[in-house]
C-alpha positions as CSV (number, residue, x, y, z in Angstrom):
1,M,126.5,-151.3,73.9
2,S,128.0,-151.1,70.4
3,G,130.9,-153.2,68.9
4,H,132.0,-154.1,65.5
5,G,128.3,-153.2,64.7
6,F,126.2,-154.7,66.9
7,H,123.6,-152.4,68.5
8,V,122.3,-153.7,71.8
9,H,119.4,-151.3,73.4
10,G,118.4,-151.1,77.1
11,P,115.5,-151.1,79.1
12,H,115.6,-146.7,78.4
13,D,116.5,-146.7,75.0
14,H,113.7,-148.8,74.5
15,E,111.0,-146.5,76.7
16,L,112.3,-143.7,74.3
17,E,111.5,-145.1,71.4
18,H,108.0,-146.4,72.3
19,A,107.0,-143.6,73.9
20,A,108.3,-141.9,70.5
21,H,106.1,-144.2,68.2
22,H,102.8,-143.4,70.6
23,A,103.6,-139.5,70.5
24,D,100.0,-139.3,68.6
25,K,98.1,-141.1,71.7
26,D,99.8,-139.4,74.4
27,R,99.3,-136.0,72.5
28,F,95.5,-137.1,72.4
29,A,94.8,-137.4,75.9
30,G,97.4,-135.2,76.9
31,T,94.3,-132.8,74.7
32,I,91.1,-134.5,76.7
33,A,93.1,-134.1,79.8
34,V,93.3,-130.4,79.8
35,M,89.7,-130.1,77.4
36,T,87.8,-131.5,80.4
37,A,89.3,-129.8,83.2
38,I,89.0,-126.2,81.0
39,L,85.3,-127.6,80.6
40,A,84.2,-129.2,84.1
41,T,85.5,-125.4,85.2
42,I,83.1,-123.4,82.9
43,G,79.9,-125.9,83.8
44,A,80.9,-125.2,87.5
45,L,80.5,-121.6,86.6
46,F,77.6,-122.0,84.0
47,S,75.7,-124.5,86.7
48,Y,76.4,-121.8,89.7
49,M,75.0,-118.8,87.6
50,G,72.2,-120.9,87.8
51,G,71.9,-122.1,91.2
52,A,71.7,-117.4,91.5
53,T,69.0,-117.5,88.3
54,Q,66.7,-119.5,90.1
55,A,66.9,-118.2,93.7
56,N,67.1,-115.0,92.7
57,A,63.4,-116.2,90.5
58,G,62.2,-117.4,93.9
59,L,62.9,-114.3,95.4
60,F,61.3,-111.9,92.7
61,K,58.4,-113.8,92.8
62,N,57.7,-114.1,96.5
63,N,58.2,-110.1,96.8
64,A,55.6,-110.3,94.3
65,A,53.1,-112.0,96.3
66,I,53.9,-109.6,99.0
67,K,52.9,-106.8,96.6
68,K,49.7,-108.2,95.8
69,T,48.8,-108.8,99.1
70,E,48.9,-105.4,99.9
71,A,47.3,-104.2,96.9
72,S,44.5,-106.9,98.1
73,N,44.6,-104.5,101.2
74,Q,44.7,-101.3,99.7
75,W,41.1,-103.1,97.5
76,N,40.2,-103.7,100.8
77,F,40.5,-100.9,102.5
78,Y,39.1,-99.2,99.2
79,Q,35.4,-101.4,99.5
80,A,35.2,-100.1,103.3
81,K,35.2,-96.4,102.5
82,S,32.7,-97.3,99.6
83,S,30.1,-99.1,102.8
84,K,31.1,-95.7,104.4
85,Q,30.2,-93.6,101.4
86,N,26.6,-95.8,100.7
87,M,26.0,-95.4,104.3
88,A,26.4,-91.8,104.3
89,E,24.7,-90.9,100.4
90,L,21.3,-93.4,102.4
91,A,21.5,-90.6,105.4
92,V,21.2,-88.0,102.8
93,A,19.0,-89.4,101.7
94,I,16.2,-90.3,104.9
95,V,17.8,-87.7,107.1
96,A,16.1,-84.4,107.9
97,D,17.1,-81.2,106.1
98,D,19.1,-79.5,108.8
99,R,22.0,-83.2,109.0
100,K,22.4,-83.2,105.7
101,A,25.0,-80.9,105.0
102,T,27.1,-83.0,107.9
103,Y,26.5,-86.2,105.6
104,Q,27.0,-85.1,101.9
105,Q,30.3,-83.3,103.6
106,E,31.5,-87.7,104.5
107,V,30.4,-88.0,101.3
108,E,32.7,-85.9,100.4
109,R,35.4,-87.0,102.1
110,Y,34.9,-91.0,101.4
111,K,35.4,-90.6,97.8
112,Q,38.7,-88.3,98.9
113,E,39.9,-90.6,100.8
114,K,39.0,-93.6,98.2
115,A,40.6,-91.6,95.5
116,G,44.1,-91.9,97.3
117,I,43.7,-95.8,98.5
118,K,43.0,-96.2,94.8
119,K,45.8,-95.0,93.4
120,D,48.2,-96.7,96.1
121,A,46.3,-100.0,95.3
122,E,47.2,-99.7,91.9
123,K,50.7,-98.5,92.0
124,L,51.1,-101.3,94.5
125,E,49.6,-103.6,91.6
126,K,52.1,-102.4,89.1
127,E,55.0,-102.7,91.8
128,A,54.1,-106.4,91.5
129,A,53.7,-107.1,88.0
130,D,57.3,-105.9,87.9
131,W,58.1,-108.4,89.9
132,D,56.2,-110.5,88.9
133,Q,58.1,-109.7,85.0
134,R,61.2,-109.8,87.2
135,S,60.8,-113.1,88.3
136,E,60.0,-114.6,84.4
137,A,63.3,-112.9,83.1
138,E,65.0,-114.6,86.3
139,L,63.4,-118.5,85.7
140,H,64.5,-117.5,81.6
141,L,68.0,-117.3,81.9
142,H,68.1,-119.6,84.9
143,H,67.0,-122.2,81.9
144,R,69.5,-120.7,79.8
145,W,72.4,-121.1,82.0
146,A,70.8,-124.9,82.9
147,Q,71.4,-125.8,79.1
148,A,74.8,-124.4,79.0
149,T,76.3,-126.7,82.0
150,T,73.7,-129.7,80.7
151,A,76.0,-129.1,76.9
152,L,79.2,-128.7,79.1
153,Q,78.1,-132.4,81.2
154,I,77.6,-134.1,78.2
155,S,80.7,-133.0,76.2
156,I,82.6,-133.9,79.5
157,A,80.5,-137.6,79.4
158,L,82.0,-137.5,75.4
159,A,85.6,-136.8,76.4
160,A,85.9,-139.9,78.4
161,I,84.2,-142.2,76.4
162,A,86.8,-140.3,73.1
163,L,89.3,-141.3,75.8
164,L,89.0,-144.4,76.6
165,T,87.8,-145.2,72.2
166,R,90.9,-143.2,71.2
167,R,88.0,-142.2,68.4
168,K,88.6,-139.0,67.4
169,W,85.6,-138.3,65.5
170,L,84.3,-138.9,69.3
171,E,86.5,-135.9,69.9
172,W,85.1,-133.5,67.6
173,G,81.5,-134.1,69.0
174,M,83.1,-132.9,72.1
175,F,84.5,-130.0,71.0
176,G,81.3,-129.6,68.6
177,V,79.2,-130.1,72.4
178,A,81.4,-127.4,73.9
179,G,80.7,-125.2,71.6
180,L,77.3,-125.3,72.0
181,G,77.1,-124.8,76.0
182,L,80.1,-121.5,75.3
183,V,77.3,-120.2,73.1
184,L,74.3,-121.3,75.5
185,G,76.4,-119.7,78.3
186,G,76.9,-116.3,76.3
187,M,73.6,-116.1,75.7
188,A,72.5,-115.8,79.2
189,L,75.5,-113.8,79.7
190,A,74.0,-111.5,77.4
191,H,70.6,-112.1,78.9
192,V,68.9,-113.2,75.3
């Protein structure tokens, strides 16, 4: 109420005055809160990608092991054919002349069969190496995503400390570490 030069503030006026006086602190808290929500969302996405690439790395390594086993089986088959070829060659050397042609045909057949088996085994070894390489690439991406996620988690922790202490330099630290996390996430996205 105003009257004759005398003015009395009501509770509402006092609250408005207080809010205007502390507007910077409220803006500070609002900025920190919004950034924390954004960083948490991006961090969740990075974490998902990290888990997905880790799972892929494991699956690809498993595929490599399967192909290595298949290649080993082919090499064992090749060795068995070599043993049979050696026996046929021995037979050519010790049997009567009228039976040598039969064993010589077996030697040639085993040579041809071994060539196909060798080709299959080498193909499987190459496939195993390719799966191993893909697994390593996925594991590298997993580490990149994990680094990005960790940086964002640290920035969120800095945001909480900045909010509690009202230190501007901690807010800038939060932005710096968050920027690092975003750069690492970009590198993972670009497969670097």
